[in-house]
Structures are given as C-alpha cells and as structure tokens.
LUMVO-924539 format. One line per field, with one value per residue (C-alpha): residue number from 1; residue in three letters; x, y, z. Coordinates in Angstrom, 2 decimals. Layout:
// residues N
num <- (NUM | ...)
residu <- (ALA | ...)
xx <- (X | ...)
yy <- (Y | ...)
zz <- (Z | ...)
//
This chain:
// residues 237
num <- (1 | 2 | 3 | 4 | 5 | 6 | 7 | 8 | 9 | 10 | 11 | 12 | 13 | 14 | 15 | 16 | 17 | 18 | 19 | 20 | 21 | 22 | 23 | 24 | 25 | 26 | 27 | 28 | 29 | 30 | 31 | 32 | 33 | 34 | 35 | 36 | 37 | 38 | 39 | 40 | 41 | 42 | 43 | 44 | 45 | 46 | 47 | 48 | 49 | 50 | 51 | 52 | 53 | 54 | 55 | 56 | 57 | 58 | 59 | 60 | 61 | 62 | 63 | 64 | 65 | 66 | 67 | 68 | 69 | 70 | 71 | 72 | 73 | 74 | 75 | 76 | 77 | 78 | 79 | 80 | 81 | 82 | 83 | 84 | 85 | 86 | 87 | 88 | 89 | 90 | 91 | 92 | 93 | 94 | 95 | 96 | 97 | 98 | 99 | 100 | 101 | 102 | 103 | 104 | 105 | 106 | 107 | 108 | 109 | 110 | 111 | 112 | 113 | 114 | 115 | 116 | 117 | 118 | 119 | 120 | 121 | 122 | 123 | 124 | 125 | 126 | 127 | 128 | 129 | 130 | 131 | 132 | 133 | 134 | 135 | 136 | 137 | 138 | 139 | 140 | 141 | 142 | 143 | 144 | 145 | 146 | 147 | 148 | 149 | 150 | 151 | 152 | 153 | 154 | 155 | 156 | 157 | 158 | 159 | 160 | 161 | 162 | 163 | 164 | 165 | 166 | 167 | 168 | 169 | 170 | 171 | 172 | 173 | 174 | 175 | 176 | 177 | 178 | 179 | 180 | 181 | 182 | 183 | 184 | 185 | 186 | 187 | 188 | 189 | 190 | 191 | 192 | 193 | 194 | 195 | 196 | 197 | 198 | 199 | 200 | 201 | 202 | 203 | 204 | 205 | 206 | 207 | 208 | 209 | 210 | 211 | 212 | 213 | 214 | 215 | 216 | 217 | 218 | 219 | 220 | 221 | 222 | 223 | 224 | 225 | 226 | 227 | 228 | 229 | 230 | 231 | 232 | 233 | 234 | 235 | 236 | 237)
residu <- (MET | ILE | LYS | VAL | GLY | LEU | ILE | ALA | VAL | ASN | VAL | ASP | GLU | VAL | VAL | GLU | GLN | ASP | PHE | LYS | VAL | LEU | SER | ASN | ALA | THR | GLY | ASP | VAL | THR | ILE | PHE | THR | THR | ARG | PHE | GLU | MET | GLU | PRO | PHE | ASP | ASP | GLU | ALA | GLN | LEU | GLU | VAL | ASN | ALA | SER | ARG | ILE | GLY | GLU | ALA | SER | ARG | ILE | LEU | VAL | PRO | ARG | SER | ASP | LEU | ASP | VAL | VAL | ALA | VAL | ALA | CYS | ALA | SER | GLY | ASN | ALA | ALA | LEU | GLY | LYS | GLU | ARG | VAL | ILE | GLU | THR | VAL | THR | ILE | ALA | ARG | THR | ASP | HIS | ALA | ALA | VAL | VAL | ALA | PRO | LEU | GLU | ALA | THR | ALA | LYS | ALA | CYS | VAL | VAL | LEU | SER | ILE | LYS | ARG | LEU | ILE | VAL | VAL | SER | PRO | TYR | ASN | ALA | GLU | THR | ASN | ALA | ILE | LEU | VAL | ARG | ALA | LEU | GLU | ASP | ARG | GLU | VAL | THR | VAL | SER | ALA | VAL | HIS | SER | LEU | PRO | SER | GLU | ASP | TYR | PRO | SER | PHE | GLY | ARG | ILE | PRO | PRO | GLU | ALA | ILE | GLU | ALA | THR | ILE | ARG | THR | ALA | ALA | VAL | GLN | SER | GLU | GLY | ASP | GLY | PHE | LEU | VAL | SER | CYS | THR | GLY | VAL | GLN | ALA | LEU | GLY | SER | ILE | ALA | ARG | MET | GLU | GLU | GLU | ILE | GLN | LYS | PRO | VAL | LEU | THR | SER | ASN | GLN | CYS | LEU | TYR | TRP | ASP | ALA | LEU | ARG | SER | ALA | GLY | HIS | VAL | VAL | ARG | PRO | LEU | GLY | PHE | GLY | ALA | LEU | LEU | SER | ASP | HIS)
xx <- (92.75 | 94.29 | 98.08 | 99.76 | 103.46 | 104.94 | 108.17 | 109.59 | 112.63 | 115.37 | 115.28 | 111.48 | 110.56 | 106.81 | 105.08 | 105.38 | 103.91 | 101.08 | 100.21 | 100.16 | 97.81 | 95.52 | 95.56 | 94.68 | 91.75 | 90.69 | 91.06 | 91.67 | 94.82 | 98.38 | 101.36 | 104.70 | 107.51 | 110.84 | 113.05 | 115.28 | 117.89 | 116.86 | 119.69 | 119.23 | 117.58 | 119.65 | 120.45 | 119.08 | 121.70 | 120.71 | 117.04 | 117.85 | 119.69 | 116.70 | 114.32 | 116.44 | 116.46 | 112.67 | 112.46 | 114.84 | 112.98 | 109.77 | 111.33 | 112.53 | 109.35 | 108.00 | 108.56 | 106.91 | 103.69 | 101.04 | 100.42 | 97.21 | 98.81 | 102.29 | 102.46 | 105.57 | 106.00 | 107.99 | 106.12 | 109.15 | 110.68 | 107.33 | 107.35 | 110.93 | 110.66 | 107.74 | 104.16 | 103.56 | 107.31 | 107.20 | 104.17 | 105.73 | 109.01 | 107.24 | 104.91 | 107.85 | 109.63 | 106.67 | 105.33 | 102.09 | 100.23 | 99.72 | 98.13 | 100.61 | 99.88 | 102.04 | 101.48 | 100.86 | 98.52 | 96.67 | 96.49 | 95.09 | 92.36 | 91.56 | 91.16 | 88.62 | 86.43 | 86.60 | 85.92 | 89.15 | 89.71 | 92.50 | 94.93 | 97.01 | 100.24 | 102.00 | 105.51 | 108.83 | 110.79 | 113.15 | 112.10 | 113.56 | 111.76 | 108.54 | 108.73 | 109.16 | 106.21 | 103.91 | 104.75 | 104.13 | 100.75 | 99.75 | 100.81 | 98.19 | 95.58 | 95.76 | 95.85 | 98.08 | 96.99 | 99.76 | 102.67 | 103.43 | 106.67 | 107.03 | 109.98 | 112.56 | 116.21 | 116.84 | 114.99 | 115.84 | 114.45 | 111.07 | 109.64 | 110.51 | 108.48 | 106.01 | 102.32 | 101.72 | 103.98 | 102.18 | 98.79 | 100.02 | 101.21 | 97.84 | 96.08 | 98.34 | 97.76 | 94.00 | 94.13 | 96.62 | 95.66 | 92.55 | 91.84 | 89.36 | 91.59 | 95.05 | 97.81 | 100.55 | 103.09 | 105.83 | 105.38 | 107.97 | 105.87 | 103.79 | 100.51 | 98.06 | 96.84 | 96.16 | 93.81 | 90.45 | 91.23 | 92.21 | 89.22 | 86.87 | 88.61 | 88.99 | 86.00 | 87.91 | 89.41 | 92.93 | 95.02 | 98.37 | 100.60 | 100.24 | 96.48 | 96.03 | 98.43 | 96.68 | 93.23 | 94.26 | 95.84 | 92.56 | 90.57 | 92.82 | 92.33 | 88.55 | 88.48 | 85.65 | 86.00 | 85.33 | 87.78 | 86.89 | 89.23 | 91.53 | 89.65 | 86.80 | 88.76 | 88.84 | 85.58 | 83.41 | 85.09)
yy <- (90.72 | 93.54 | 93.86 | 95.25 | 96.10 | 95.86 | 97.71 | 96.36 | 97.17 | 94.56 | 93.39 | 93.22 | 89.58 | 90.13 | 92.39 | 90.12 | 87.21 | 89.39 | 90.56 | 86.96 | 85.95 | 88.88 | 88.38 | 84.70 | 85.73 | 88.36 | 86.61 | 88.33 | 90.07 | 89.36 | 90.68 | 91.56 | 92.34 | 94.14 | 95.49 | 98.43 | 99.08 | 101.53 | 103.23 | 105.03 | 108.36 | 110.59 | 113.38 | 115.00 | 113.44 | 109.93 | 110.73 | 111.66 | 108.36 | 106.44 | 108.36 | 107.59 | 103.88 | 103.85 | 105.52 | 103.00 | 100.06 | 101.44 | 101.89 | 98.27 | 96.75 | 94.64 | 97.58 | 95.90 | 95.22 | 97.81 | 97.76 | 99.03 | 100.03 | 100.38 | 99.95 | 101.26 | 99.24 | 101.23 | 103.19 | 104.80 | 105.74 | 107.16 | 109.26 | 110.46 | 111.44 | 113.75 | 114.03 | 112.83 | 112.54 | 108.76 | 108.90 | 111.62 | 109.67 | 106.55 | 108.43 | 110.10 | 106.75 | 104.84 | 105.07 | 103.09 | 105.70 | 103.21 | 104.54 | 104.80 | 104.01 | 104.31 | 103.25 | 106.61 | 107.95 | 104.63 | 104.86 | 108.38 | 107.24 | 104.26 | 106.52 | 108.59 | 105.65 | 104.08 | 107.42 | 107.17 | 110.61 | 109.62 | 106.91 | 104.81 | 103.68 | 100.41 | 100.57 | 98.70 | 101.90 | 103.84 | 107.14 | 109.26 | 107.35 | 107.34 | 111.13 | 111.30 | 108.94 | 110.94 | 114.20 | 112.54 | 111.18 | 114.57 | 116.14 | 113.82 | 115.07 | 111.98 | 112.75 | 110.35 | 110.08 | 107.70 | 105.56 | 102.15 | 100.33 | 96.73 | 94.66 | 94.92 | 95.77 | 96.66 | 96.48 | 92.89 | 91.69 | 93.39 | 90.47 | 88.10 | 89.87 | 87.16 | 87.87 | 87.19 | 90.12 | 92.36 | 91.41 | 91.93 | 95.42 | 96.25 | 95.07 | 97.25 | 100.22 | 99.69 | 99.91 | 102.74 | 105.08 | 106.73 | 106.40 | 105.32 | 102.77 | 101.24 | 101.14 | 98.52 | 100.45 | 99.02 | 96.76 | 94.40 | 93.42 | 90.24 | 91.51 | 90.58 | 87.45 | 89.35 | 91.99 | 90.19 | 88.62 | 91.95 | 93.80 | 91.25 | 91.49 | 95.26 | 96.30 | 98.96 | 99.04 | 97.67 | 98.72 | 97.47 | 99.10 | 96.13 | 95.84 | 99.56 | 99.45 | 96.48 | 97.99 | 101.28 | 99.44 | 97.66 | 100.82 | 102.81 | 100.17 | 100.30 | 96.68 | 96.28 | 93.13 | 92.27 | 89.58 | 88.35 | 87.67 | 90.68 | 93.38 | 95.80 | 97.93 | 95.15 | 93.43 | 96.56 | 99.16)
zz <- (87.74 | 89.81 | 89.50 | 92.62 | 92.67 | 96.17 | 97.03 | 100.28 | 102.40 | 101.88 | 105.53 | 105.84 | 106.53 | 106.86 | 104.35 | 101.32 | 103.26 | 104.60 | 101.09 | 99.85 | 102.69 | 101.95 | 98.18 | 98.63 | 100.82 | 98.30 | 94.95 | 91.59 | 92.92 | 91.78 | 93.75 | 92.14 | 94.60 | 94.50 | 97.28 | 98.11 | 100.77 | 103.48 | 105.38 | 108.74 | 107.97 | 110.25 | 107.78 | 104.64 | 102.37 | 103.44 | 102.94 | 99.35 | 98.86 | 100.23 | 97.99 | 94.93 | 95.83 | 96.10 | 92.71 | 91.13 | 92.69 | 91.22 | 87.79 | 87.55 | 89.03 | 86.10 | 83.73 | 80.75 | 82.62 | 83.39 | 87.13 | 88.67 | 91.97 | 93.46 | 97.24 | 99.01 | 102.19 | 104.72 | 107.38 | 109.02 | 105.65 | 104.59 | 107.76 | 107.40 | 103.73 | 104.39 | 103.29 | 99.70 | 98.90 | 98.51 | 96.25 | 94.09 | 93.81 | 92.54 | 90.21 | 88.45 | 87.99 | 86.50 | 82.94 | 83.44 | 85.52 | 88.36 | 91.51 | 94.40 | 98.04 | 101.16 | 104.79 | 106.45 | 103.80 | 103.98 | 107.78 | 107.62 | 105.19 | 107.42 | 110.45 | 108.54 | 107.46 | 110.94 | 112.71 | 114.73 | 116.22 | 118.65 | 117.58 | 119.98 | 118.30 | 119.13 | 117.70 | 117.54 | 116.86 | 119.12 | 120.68 | 117.87 | 115.12 | 117.15 | 117.31 | 113.52 | 113.08 | 115.36 | 113.58 | 110.22 | 111.29 | 112.66 | 109.33 | 107.84 | 110.35 | 112.59 | 116.31 | 118.25 | 121.88 | 123.04 | 121.84 | 123.38 | 122.58 | 121.48 | 122.77 | 119.97 | 119.28 | 115.63 | 112.33 | 111.30 | 114.64 | 114.19 | 112.25 | 115.06 | 117.75 | 118.84 | 118.16 | 121.88 | 122.76 | 120.28 | 121.71 | 125.29 | 124.36 | 122.79 | 125.95 | 128.10 | 125.81 | 126.00 | 129.79 | 130.13 | 127.26 | 125.88 | 122.19 | 119.53 | 117.80 | 117.58 | 114.99 | 115.04 | 112.99 | 110.73 | 107.73 | 109.21 | 112.27 | 112.07 | 113.48 | 110.72 | 112.50 | 115.71 | 114.32 | 114.48 | 117.86 | 119.40 | 117.94 | 119.45 | 122.81 | 123.18 | 121.05 | 119.12 | 115.62 | 115.29 | 112.30 | 111.05 | 108.45 | 106.08 | 106.49 | 105.76 | 102.81 | 101.20 | 101.81 | 100.21 | 97.26 | 96.47 | 97.10 | 94.74 | 92.04 | 92.45 | 93.61 | 96.11 | 98.20 | 101.85 | 103.08 | 106.56 | 109.45 | 109.08 | 110.96 | 110.42 | 107.95 | 105.35 | 106.16 | 106.35 | 104.15)
//
C-alpha cells in the first residue's frame, strides 16, 4: 500500500476529490490530506509566510506514520516560491524521508515523457500570475508557446468553472495556437474528467496540474500502474 500525503490550499475544492478518484482507479494507494492558508504572493515577506505554512502543514501531516510521498498541491504557489523551494521546505519538515512532488516539477517531467516541446497553457489566473507561471515553467526547461485564460474571478471560484468552459477554451487554444500539448494549470480547477475526451478530440496530450501531481507521486514511490480514462500520461507512462 502506497501512502501519499496531500497538502492542499485551504480554499481548493477540487484536488482532494481528484486524488480520491485517481486512487480508487489505481488501487493500493491511500491519501492523507491536510491544508494550509495561501495568501496573495505580492512581496517577499508574504512568500516567506506561505513557505512557513507549507512547512508546518508538512510537519503535522500524520507525523507518526511513514509516508511514501508528500504532494504539495498549489501550482501558482509552487511557481511563486521558486524552483525546488517547495520541495526543500517539505523535506526539512519531515522525518520519514518521504519523496516530495509539486505541480510544476511534475509537469516538466510529464512534458519530457510525452515529448512536448511547446506547451499551451490554459489558466484561470490573472495576467500577473500567468507571467509568474510562464517564467517558472521556463525555469524548468518547459517552453510555453501560448497562454489562454479561463473565465474566472478569484481563487475560490476556480473550482466552479464548468468543465464545458474548460473544454471550449482548450478547443479555442487548439485552433489559435501552435503547440505539442496542453496544460490546464491550477490544482483547484476541475478538469480531470475532460482529459481523455479532449485528447481524443484534438489528438494531442492534455495535462492537468492534479493529473501530473498524482502521476509523479506514484512514479516517485515506484508504483507502476496504468489507470485508464485520465489521459495518455497515466495510461501509457
């Protein structure tokens, strides 16, 4: 049995449910969840506060149980804190030597195995956060060819973007932009059920933050499984 610790943002309404769906499809995976409060990351001092909260959430996450993997579920926070900062923060806080995975590192690994050279991003973020995300992906050697915005207002509303709107945005991006694959960014967007349908329609890989994070968690634990219905990343790699 693989034990995965999931650290989610307090207002994320989606990632825990996505991980439960995926673990049920996988078998032999147990998910333990805790949450932390993410404040707007508009200055260095606030970034430090967010980092400390991630570290504390990791420390109290079933501390008397040895976890195989800790998955930190916040793509924008991962981007803002800088390359490898999230992973280092969690590693320092844990005593069980669990592997640590984060959305952007997982996305970069997924792009390698799927031979995605130019990534089209579909995002609920504002322009400033999109710019941070693009820089962070490029720091991880992922080339972003275009960014297309989802209809959204603020973070708590991200989970209520209808799958139909997400799929319509992917279709528009496929027509308007050149790329080898798509990423629906943000662990708080409910795009898991759209992956297989969109891949069949547009004939290119479709990634989501939660799909990549779960895939990398299993991969880091050495758990080889091929659940169907959630895209080529999970079924083929």
